[in-house]
N, C-alpha and C positions, 0 to 999 in steps of 0.2 A: 622824314618820319617814315617808318616802315610799318606795315600792318599785314597781318594774315589771320585766317579764321580756322578754328578747330572745333568740330562737334557742336556747332551752333553757339560757341562762346567766342566773343571778340577778344583777341589777344593784341595788346598794344605795347610797342617798345617805347619806353619813356626815355627822352634825351634831356640832357641838361639845357637850361634856357640860354639863348644867344644874348649878345650885348644889347641888341635893339629891342628885345622883348622877353617878358617872363612868362609868356603864355605857352602852355604845352599844347601843341597841335595833336589832335587825335583823329583817327580815321572816322569817316561818316558811317553811321549805322545802316545796315541793310534793314529793310522793312520786315523784321522777323519777331517783333514784340520785345517784351522785357527780357534782359539777359544779364549775366554776371560778368562784370568787367574783370579782366586779368591783366596785371601790370608786371612787367619784367624789369627788375632794377639791379644795378651792379655797383652804384656809388651812392654816397650820402645825398648828393644833389638829385639823382634820379629817384631816390626814395622820397625825398621831400616833394619832388615834382609829381610823383604818382599819387601821393596823398592829397596834394592840391587838386589834381585832376579828378580824383574820386569824389571830391566834395561837390563837383558840378556835373558829373557825367550822366546823372539821371538814372543810373542802374541801381537796383535794389540792394545789391551786395557787391563787394569787391574783393579780389584776391591779389596780393602782391607777393611775387615770387622772386627769390634772390638768384642771381646768376654768378655772384662772386661774394667773397667776404666784404663786409662793409664796416668801416671804422668811422665812428662819429667823432669829429674833431671840432665842430663849431663851438665857439665859446658858450659858456654856461647858461645864460638866461633864456635862450630861445627854446621854443617848444615846437613840436610837430603838429601839422594840421590834423584835425580829428574829424573825418567825415561822419555825418550823422546817419550812419547805416552800418550794418555788420561788415567788418573787414577782417580778412584772414591773412596772416603773415606766414610765409613758408620759406625758410632759408635754404631748403633743398640741399642739405649737406654742407652749406656754408654757415657762416656765423655773422651776427651783428655784434660789433664790439664798440663799447663806449669808453673812450679814454678818460682818465681822471681829469676833472675840470671842464670836460666838454658838456654840451647841452644834453640833458637827459632824454632818453627815448620816452617822451611824455605824452599822455593823451588825456584830454579833458572832456570829450563827448561822452554821453550816456549810452551810446550804442555798443553792441557786443564786439569784442576783439578776440581773435583766436591766434595763438602763437604756436606755430609748428617749427621745429628746428632748434637752432642754438642761438642764445642771447647771452653775451658775456660782458661783464664789467672789465674795464682795462686794468692791467697791473701797473701800479705806480706807487709813489710814496704813500698815498692813500688809495686804497682799492676803489675801483670804479663801480658804479651802480649798474645792476643788470637791467631792470625795467622800473619805470616810474609811472604809476597809474593815478591820474588825478580826477577823472571824470566822475561827477556825481551820478549815482545809480548805474555806473558802468558795469558791464559784464565782461570779464576777461577770462579766457580759457587757455591754459598752457598745456600743450601736448608734447612739448619738446624738453629742451634743457635750458635753464636759466641759472647763471652763476655770477655772483659778485666778484669783483676783481680782488686779487690779493695785494696786500700792502708790502712795499719794499723798504719803507722807512719807519719812523716812530709813530705810525698812525694805525688806525684800525682797518680791517678788511671791508670791502664793499658789500652792500646789501644785495641779495639776489633780486627780490621784487619789493619795491616800496609802493604801497597802496594807500593813498591819502584821500580818495574820493568818498564823500558821504554816501552811505547805502550802496557802496560798490560790492560786487560779487566776484570773487576770484576763485576759479576752479582749476586745480592743478591735477593733471593726469600724467605729468611727466616728472621731471626732476628739477628741484630748485635748491641751490646751494649758496650760502654766504661765502664771501671771500676770507681767506686766512689772514691773520694779523701777525706781524713779526716784531712789532714794537713792544718792549716790556711795559706792562701796565695797560696796554691797549687790548682790544677785544676783536675777535673775528666778526665779520658781518653776519647779520641775521639772514636766515634763508628768506623769510617774509617779514616785512615790517608794516604794521598797520598804525599809522601815526595820525591821531586826531581824525580818524575816518569813522565818524559817527554812523553806527548801524551797518558797518561793513561786514561782509561774510566771506570767510575763506573755507573752501571745500577742498580737502586734500585727498585725492585718490591715488597719488603717486608717492614721491618721497620729497621731504623737505629737511635740509641739514644746515645747521649753523656753521659758519667758518671756524676753523681751529686757530688756537693760539700756538704758533710754531716755535716761539722762543720762550726761555724761562721767564715766568711771571706773566706771560700773555694769557688772556682769557679767551675762551671759546665764545662764539656768538650763539644767540638763541635760534632754535629752529624756526619758530614763529614768535614774533614779539608784537603783542596787540595792546594798544593804549587808547583806542577810540571808544567813546561811550557807546555802549550797546553793541559792540562788535561781537561776532560769533565765529568760532572756529569749529568746523566739522571735519573730523579726521577719520578717513577710511583706510588710510595707507600708513606710511611710516614718517615720523617726525623725530629728529634727533638733534640735541644740542651739540655745538662744536666742542671738541676736546680742548682742555686747557694746557698751557705749556708747563714745563717741569716746575713744580713747587707752587703753581697757582692754586688758590683755595677759593671755592665758590660758596663758602660757609653761609654768608648772610647777604650777599649782594645780588643773587638771582642770575648771575652770568652763567654761561654754558648750559642753560636750561633748554629742555625740549620745547616747551611753550611757556611764554611769559605773558601773564594777563594783568591788565591794569585798567582803572577807571571804568568799572562796571562791565567788563567783558565776560564772555562765557565760552566754554569749551565742551564739545560733545565728541567723545572718542568712541567710535562704534566698535562692534565686536571684532572687526578685522583690523582695528587701529592699533598701532604701536607707537608710544611716545617714550623716549629715553633721554635722560640727561646726558650732557657731554662727559666724556671720560676724563679722569685726572691722572697725573703722573707724579704722585707723591704729595699732592695737596688734598683738597676735597673736590670730588666730582660734582657736576651740575645736577640740579633737581630735574626730575621728569617734567614737572609743571611748577611754575612760580606764580603765585597769586599776590600781586602787589597792588591791590585795588583799594582805593579810598572810598569807593561806593559799594555796590553790590555785585559780586562776581560768583560764577558757578562753574563747576566741572561735573559733567555727566560722563562716567566712564563705564563702557561696556567691554572694552578691550583690555590692553595692558599699558600701564604707566609705571616706569621704573626709573629709579635714580641711576646716574652714571656709575661706571665702574672705576675702581682704583687700579690702574694698570700696573702699579708697582707691587700689587699683591697685598697691600696693607688694608686698613680699615677706613679708607678715605672715600668710600662710595657716597653717592649723592642721595638726597632725600627723594622719595617718590613724588610728593607734593609739598612745596614749601609755601606757607601762607603768612602774609604780613600786612595787616591793616584791612579796614573795611568790614563788611558783613558778607560772608562767603558761605557757599554751600557746595559740598562734594557728595555726589550720588554715585556709588560704586556698585556695579553688578559684575565687574570683571576682576582684574588683578591690579592692585597698587602695591608696589614693592620697593623697599629701600635698597640702596646699594650696600655693599659690604660695610658693616659697622654703623649703619645709619637707619633712621626711622622711615616708615612708609609715608606718614603724614606729620607735618610739623607746623604748629602755629606759633609765630615768632613774636609779633609786636604786641605791646600793651594796648588794650582796647579792641583787639581783634575779636570779632564774633564769627565763630566757625561752626557750621553744622555738617556732620559727616553721617550720611545715610548709607549703610552698607548691606548689600545682599550678595556680595561677591567675596573676594579674598583680599585682605589687607595683611601684608606680611613684612615683618621687620627684616632688614638686611642681615646677612650672616654675621654673627658676632654682636648684634644689637639686641638688648633686652626689650626695648620698647618698639611697638609698632606705630602708635599714635601718641603725640604729645600736644596737649593744649596749653599754650603759655600765655602769659600776660594776665590782665584783669578783665578781659572781655568774657563773653558767654560762650562756652564750648558745649556743643550738643553732639552726643553719639547716639544715633538711632540704628538699631540692628533690625534687619528684616530677614525673612526666610531665605536660607542659603548662605547666611553670613558666616564667614570664617576669618577670625583675626588671630594671626600667629605673632605673639608678642604682647607686651603690656600696653594698656591704654591709660595714660596718665593725664588726669584733668588738672587744671590750674590750681596752684596752691593758694591763690588769693581770689577775691571776688565773691565766692560763695554762691555762684549761679550756674555752675556746670551741671548738665542734665544727662543722665543715662536713660535712654528710651528704647522700648521695644515697640515696633510698629509694622506697617505694611498690611497687605490684604491676604497674604498666605500664612497658614499656620506653621509654627516652628517650635523648637525646644531650646531652652537656655539653662545652663548650669549656674544657678544663683550663688553657688559657693565660690565662684570666681570673682565676686565683688568684695572689695575690702582694701584698706589702706596699704597693705603689703601684698595684695593679690593681683590678678590680671587687670581688673578694672578699678582704678584708684582715684580717690579724692573727689568723687562725684558728690554733688550737694542735693540733687533731686533725682527721683526715680519715677518714670512715667511709662504708661502703656497707651498707645494710640493706634489708629488704624482699625480696620474691621477684622483683623486676624485674631486667632487665639494663640497666645504664647504660653507654653507649658514650662513651668519652672521645676527643675530637678536639682538635687544637691541641697545642702543646708545653708540657708542665708544667715549671715551674722550681723549685717549692718542694721541699725535701729532707725535709720532715716525712713520716713513714711514713703510708701508708694502711692501714686495717684493714677487711677485707671480712668482715662478720659473717653476711650472708645474701645470697642471690641471686648475681648476677654483676656484677663490675666488668670492663668490656671496654675494652681499649686499642685504639682505632681503630674506625672504622665502615665498613670496606670500602674506604677510600681510602688516601691516603699520609700522613695526619696522625694524631696521637694518640700521646702519649708521656708518661712519668713520669720524674722525676729522683729518685724516692724508693724506699725499700724498701716491700714490701707484706707484710702479715700476712694470711693467708687462713685463717679459722677453719673448723672442721668443718662440712661441708654447703655451704659457699660456694665460689665459683669466681672465679679471675682468668683472663680470656680475652684473646686477642689476635686482632684482625681488621683487618689491613692488607693492601694489595695489593702492597706493595713489601717490601724487606728491612729489617727493624727489629732492631737489636741492643739487647736489654734486659740492661744490665750491673748491675742492682741485685739485692738478695737477696729471695727469696720464702721465707717461713717459715710455719709453722702446719700444722694438720691438714686444711686444705682442698685443693682441686684446681686444676689449670690446664687450659685448653682452647685449642687453636689452631683458630680459626674463619675466618681470612682466607685469601685466595688467595695471599698473599705468603709470605715466609719470616721467622719469628721466630728470633733467634739468642740462645742463652744462653751467655755467655762467662765466667760465674762459677758457682761451685758453688751449687746450690739444694737446700735442706734440707726443703722442704715434704714432707709425707708423704701427702697426699691423691692421688687419681688424676689422671693426665695423659691427656687425651683429645685426639687430633689428628683433627679432623673435616674440615678443608679446608686446603690449602696445606701448608707445611713448618715443622716445628720442628727447628732445628739445635742440638744439644747439644754444645758444645765443651769443657765442663768435666765436671760430674757433676750428676745429679739423683737424689734418694732415692726418688722416686715410682715406682709401677708405671705403665706406659704402655700405652694402647690406641690402635692406629692404625686408623682407620676407612677405608672404601673410597676416599674422595677425599683422604686425608691422607698425609703423608710424614714419617717420622722420619729425621733426617739428623744430621751432625756427626761430630766426631772424639773425643768424650768418652766417658763411661761412664754407663750406666743401671744404677743399683744395684738397682732392682726388676725384676720380670718384664715382658716385652714380649709383648703379644698383637697380632699383625699381621694385620689385615684390609685393609690398604692397601699402603703402600710403605715399606720400610726402605732408606735410601740412605746407606751409610757414607761419611762425609767429603764429602757432596755428590756422591758417586759415586766419588771417587778416594782417599779416606783410609780410616782404620780406625776403626770404631765398635765399642765393647765393651759387651756386655750381661753384667753381673755376676750377673744372676739367670737365669731360664729364658726360653727363646724358645718361644712357642706360635704356630704357624702357623694362621691362620684364613682361608685362601684368599687371603692377601696375596702380596706379592712383595718380594724382595730385589733391589735394582737396584745394579749396580756399573758404573763406568766403567773399561774395561780397554783398554790399548794392546795388542790381541791380537797376540801373536807367540810367542816361545818361553817356556820355563819361567820366566824371570826378568822377564817382562813386568810393567810397572807396572799396578797394579789396585787398586780399592777392595776392602775386605775386612771382613766381619762376623765378629767374634770373640765366641763365646758361652762363658763360663766355666761356666755351668750346663748344664742339659739342654735338648734340643730335642724338640718334638713337633708333631703336626699336619701340615698340608700348605701349601706355599708354592711360588711360582714364583721363578725366578732370571732377571732381565732384564739382559742384558749390552749395554752401549753401547760400541762400539769407538771409541776416541779416538786415531785416527792410526796404529793398528797395521796393518802390512802383511801380517800372517799369517806363520806359520812352523810347522815341525814340532816338536811338543812331545814330551817324554819323561815326566817326572813330572806335568807339567800345571801350570796356573795356579790356585793355591788362591784361591777367592773366599769360602769360609765355613770358619772354623776352630771346630770343636766340641770343647770340652775335657771336657764331661760326657758323659752318655748321648746318643748321636746317634740319636734315634728319629723325627725329622721326615723327611718326604718332600719333597725339593726337585726340581722339574722345570723344565727350561730353557724359557723363552719364546723359541723360535727363529725364524729366518727361513724354515725349511723342515723337513721331516721326512726323516731318512735311516735306513733300516732300522728304522723304528718309533720312532726317537728324534729329539727336536728338536735342531736344530743352528743355529748362527749363522755368518755368513760374514765373513771378514776377508781381503782380498786374494785369494789363490788357494786359501785353506784354509777348511774348515768345522770348527767346534768343537762338541763335545758335552760334557754335564755328567756326571761320574762321582763316585761316593762312594768315599772312601778313597784314600790315596796309593799309589803304585807301590812305593816303598821302605818305606812304613809302611801296609800293607794293612788295618789295623784302627784307623786314627786317627780315623775318623768325619768327616773333613773332606770338602769338596766341591771338585772340580777341573774345569777346562776343559781338554780335550785335543783335539788335531787329528789323532789317529791313527785308523786304520780300526777297530781293535778296542780294547777296554779292556785295556791291558797289566797292570792290577791284578787281572784275572780269572785265577785259577789255571787253567793249561792252555791259555791263549790262545797260538797260534803266535807265536813271537818275530818272524818275518819279517813276518807279517801285522800284528802289533801295531805294528811300526815303520813301516809304510807310512802315507803321509799320507791324510787325508780331504780330498780336493780339493773345492773349492766347486762348486756346480751351474753356475756361470758358465764354468768352465774348459773343458769340452767344446765349448762354443759358440765360444770364442776359438780353440781348437785347430782347429776345422773351418772357420773363417772364410775363410782363404786358399784352401783346397781348393774351397770353394763358388764363390768368384770364378773359380777356374781352370776350372770347368765352363762358365761363361759365356764365358770368354776363348778357348775352343777354336776352332780354324779347321778347316773341313771340307776336302773335296777339290775339285778343279777340276770334276769331273762334278757334284757336289752343288751347286756354286755357279751354273754357267751351263748345265748340260746339254751337248748335243753341238754342237761347232763344226766338227769334222772327222768324216768318215765313212769306213767301210771301202771299199776299192776293189772289193770283191766284191759290194756291194749290188746286187741285181737292178735291171736297167734303167738302171744308172748308166753314164754315158758314160766311156769309157776316159780321156779327157783330164781328167776331174774326179776320177779315183780318188785318195782319200787327201787331197785338198786341203781346207783349211778353208773354212767359209762366210764369205765376205767381206762387209763392210758394218758401218756403225755400228749400235749397238743399245743398248737399255736393258733391264735385267733386275731382277726382284724375287723374293724368295722368303721363305717362313716356315718355321720349323722348331720342333719341340718334342721334348723328350726327358725321360725319367725315369731317373735314375741312382741306384743303391744302392751305397754304398761301405762295405765292411767292411775297414778298413785292416789291413795285415799288422802294423803297429806303431802303437800309439796310447797316448799317455801316460794318457789317461782311459778307454781301452777304449771309445771312442765309435764309433758307426756313424751314417751319415746318408743320407737320401734327398734328391736334388736334382731339382727339376722346373724345366726352363728353357723359356722361349718367347722366340723371337727373330725379328725382322723385319730383313731386309737387302736393300739395293738398290744399284744402280750403273749406270753407263753405260760403254761401252768402244768403242774404235775402232781399226782397224789404223793403225799409224804407220810400219811397215816392211813391205814386201811385195816378194819377189823370187822367183827360181826355186827357192830352198831352202825358203821358207815365209813365214809372216806373223807379225809381232809385234803383239799387241793389248794396249793398256793402257787403264786407266780408274780413276776414283775410286769409292769405295764409302762407304756410311753404314749404321749399324745401330742398333737399339734393342731392348731386351728386358728380361726379368725372370728372376731365379733365386730360387726358394723352396726352402729346405732345412729338413727336420726332423731334429734331432740327438738321438740317444739315447745315454745312458751310465749306468753304475751310479751315477754321481755326480749326474746330473740331466739333464733334457731341456729342449729349447727349439727356437726357430726363428730362421732367418736369412733375411731378405727383402731382396734386392738389386735395384736398378734400374740397368741399364747403357745407355749411349749413346755413340756415337763415330763415327769415320770411318776410312777406310783407302785403300789403293791396290793395284792388281793389274797384273802384267805377264806375258803368256803368249806363248810362242813355239810356234806350230803349224808343225811341219815337214811338207813335202809328202809325206814318206815315212811319215807316221803317228806320228812321234815328237812329243813335246811337253815343254816345261819351263814350270812355273807358279811364279811368285813372288808372295808376298802379304804385306802388313803392315797391322796395325790398331792404333788407339789408342782405349781405352775409359775412360770415367769412371763411377764407381759411387757411388750413394747407398744406404746399407745401414741397416736396422733390425735390432737383435738383441733377442730376447725370451726370457726364461727362464720356461717354464711351471712349473717346479719352484718358483721364487721368486715367480711371478705378477707379474713386473715387467719393464719395458723397460730393457735395459742400455745400448743405444746407439740414438740417434735421428738418422737421416740422416748416419751417419758417412761421410765422403768417402774415396774410394779411386780407384785407376787401374790400368789394365792395358795391357801392350804385348804383341803377339803377332806373330811372323813365321813364314812357312812357305815351304819350297822343295820342289816336287813334280816328279817326272819320270816319264814312261812312254812306251811304244811299242806302238801297236796293230799286231798281227800277224794276217794273214789265215790262216784255217784251211781255206778252201774253201767255196764256196756263199756263204751270207750270214753265216757265222760267223767270229768272230775272238776273239783273246785280247789282253788289254792288261796286261802286267806293269808294275808301278808301284812307286815308292818315294817316301817323303815324310819330311821332318824338320821338326818344328815346335817353336819355342822360345816360351815364354810366361812373363811375369813379372807378378805382381799385387802391389800394395801398398795400405795403408790408413793413414789418419791415426791416430797414437797418441792414446789417450784414457784417462781415469781414470773407472772406474765408481763407482756410489754405495756400493760396499763397499770403496773405497780401493785397488782394484787398478789399477796402471798397465798398460795393454794396448798392445802394439806388435807389428808384423810382424817376425819374425826371418828367415824364408826363405819366399819365395813364388814360386820359380822352377820351371819345368818344361821338360824337353827330351824330347820323345816322337818316336820313329821309327815309321814304318809301312811294312811290306812287304805288297803285295797283288797280286792278279791277278784280272782280271775276264773273264768269258766273255760275249761280246756277240753279239747277233743283230740284223741291220739289214735293213730293207726299204725300197725306193724305188719309187714309182709316180707315174703322171701322172693327175691328177684330171680330171673331166669338163670343167673349165674350161681344161684344157690346162696347168695349173700343177703343179709337182712337190710331192709330199708324201713324208715319210720317217717311219719309226718305228725306235726303238732300244730293245731290251730286254736287260737284263744281270743277271748275278749276280756278286757279288764276295766274296772272302774276304780277311781282313786279319790280320796280326799286329802288335801294338803293344808297344813297349817304352819305359818311362820311365827314362831314364838317371839322373835325379835322384830319382825316386820318393818325393817327400814335401815337405810344407810344415811350417813351425814358427812359433810365436808365443811372445812373452814375456809372462807374466802375473805382475806383481810381480817377484819374483826367480826365478821358475820358468820354464824353457823347456819348452813342450809341443809334441810332434811328432806328426804324422799322416803315415804312409807307406803309400801304397796298394800293392797288388800291382803289381809292375813289368811283368809279361808278361800281355797280354790277347790274346784272339782275337775276331774278329768276322765276321759274315756280313751281306750286304745284297743286296737286289734293287731294281732301279730301271728306269725307262723314260723315253724322250723321244719327243715327237710334234711334227714340224714340218709345216707346210703353207703353201700359197700362196707357193711358191718360197722356203721357209725364212724368210718374213717373221715368222711366229708360231711360238713354241715353248712347249710345256708339258712340264715334266719333274719327276721326283720320285724318292725313294728311301726304302725302309724298311730299318732296320738294327738289329742286336742285337750286343752285346758282352758278354764275360764274362772274368773273371780266369781264367788257366790253372791256377795253383796254387789249391787250394781252389775248384775249379770251381763257378761259380754263386754263390759267396758275394758277390762284387762283380759287378754287371751293369748293363747300360744298354740301353735300347731307345729308338728315336727315329724320327721321320718328317720328311721334308723335301719341300717342294713349291714349284716356281718357275715363272715365266713369263718369256719374252724376246720383245722386239720389235726387228726389224731394219728399218732404212731406208737 
């Protein structure tokens, strides 16, 4: 015996036993504590001896290293000793070879075994086995190469690793290969065989390959063949079935498969795992996985499973997964793909139950129409989860009537339901289900009439667009939801039953035209649910949702959004209770009298909480009501508070506008003062209130627009007014008593052509004596006016001066009324003409006419809106004035005068946004003026020898309007504004001429007031002009 030591490890050279003893002598240990024994072996005898020594050496682990190739030749039944401790085998570049018929390299202990290096089955008529592992709960790790031996006769190839120990764990980090088969009808050896190894586990991190069939008709071996009950295969590497010989077909026998599962085994193929069936050469290639289980088997695929290829270039590729017998489950989140011309998943045997759960890709092989085929009379289940992609058809069994199409999982996804049908992608399914917590949105048009059952999560019709429909009834079980999410109007005419609920999630409208008996909650989150028959469910309307229709809600309704009976214009009945949660009841009403067409909410139960009422006027012109328009009928206890969402507030209450009227919301009827209903009334007071004055109650609540339309013509009249001759051109004739004036010039007008221009501004407050709306208004005007004139007749009696005029200006009015306030802004422009006779005796006659066009904006501050924008109008005005200047002595004179002015304004009729047709009814004015002025004039010669003059005067006037009022028509209502007829006014003014009357500046300040109710209506103004004579 030789011994040496290296790095604290004892190294022992094992020798074959002598004839006198079978004891292997080992060197004594140095006192250095526990260590790992290392044995060097070069023959089968030394290998056996080393294993025997390792059983008794007391070391915690052992390593056996090869120093040469070792061939096992001992006959068949003997096994190798199995030390009960971890043992590592390292061939160190050599190989362990087992001849056919020799004892297997077999281990029965449960302790870990590690195989580094090369382990080969011998080549013989029947290929030799690479490794045989028998130990219960053993742990074997292969880091090298294991290969079954090839056959040279009419037998099969050897298995790479045969593991028969119960609960054994085999981990492959290297390469395992089955031996090739040369005999016709024989098969290559499996890479790994689990035979009756209950609970065994194979973890492949390397590569496992079945042996090939090398002659015509020979089959390839499985990469891994597992038949132990509860065996598990975990693949992180590569597994491939052996290729078949020329002409061999693996159609239905499961040979040449990547992994063969039987008797309740399971496979987990990780994201890095690749499993491929053996290739064919003219027959049919092997399946990626074959499930021949009579119990329960499963495949979990996160990587790739693929059928073998047809190397001849034909359509003989293998199936991705072939299933025959038992109850099996396939969960795919990776790729399962058929070989050329074949399916990805195929269920063969009658009575096979197969569930396929897909969140990855299942793809038919090139040239195959079908991706999945459920055969036989068992139950086939296809469950799609988020991420699922199936390329090719899925064909359920033609018999049995129990195949299930299911949408499931925890993540949300979309499915095109138009792909289900007997001639479509998903065929022959007998049941349709939704489970899992996910939401599956259906797009496309469903055509099958088989009912859907929603067990869990949400089945949603539509995905926010205009597609997604079902032609079948739906059963919604407790805790599950059927949802609708379309952007258009979708009529669902099928029955919904069960204890589950319904949700409206789309921006469009879902219409129920049949009675629905489901009892779970209905939640309207977005868009509209229109119930035109009945639903049993309680309903919750959230902020962005709307409950509509003309049917009956048998449950309670909690409204935090909008309830819109009949789409606004019909009657919706709530047979339960109504609970207002800050939502609104919206009705479309043709606002008019009591009999107006309107939407109505009928509550046969009780009402509580708070809600708004939103009224949309649909063509109503407004009218005076008596009883009012009932919009909510409460037949139980009326304890809810409804407030109108109005266009404005009147006396602390919201009101809406229709035509010339405003409407407010009142509880209880007039004739039925305790009915609990809610009514729209256009009266000033609530006639249902005990003690309300009858006359006041009967009076109309006019819209805030009406005072503005009433004042419109009067405001234009302010701009259309014509002033006096003195205001327009100043002095053209002078008193004969003015100092230093020549006798021959006394009283004569100033002769010559000239041009003049003046500006004027005024502020007028009108408090009419009669006003339909009790309106008053302030008008501010600014006007520029100019003209030229020239004498056309001149004789001993006097001079006639004529000329054209033009003008431009603005009028701004603020209108106030109990019904509402606002503003009128008018711009006017036009032209006119004048003709004035100046008598040489101080008398004059002045005639004038103007034509004006108006552009007017009308704004309601109460409604915060513009009612008219650039409304066109026009005005015509004429005036005739006569007076006579009479000398008093010195420089003083008086001028009695009279004037009659007629004015007419009109505007284009228009319809405002509240449906009121507005037109002028009367816009005429005929005003007379009687006045007398006291004048003081002075004339002097300036230093340059030219004449200058001044004229200062005061004037008093009385005005009387013979027509005293304007009127307008608003819808069917005539509104009138009549000003005080008699006014009085005072004014002071002056003129200054110089340079022989070539230049003149003149102006006047004036004030007016109504005589009756003195000061209530008043006006002040200023006018300033210049004239140039040539």
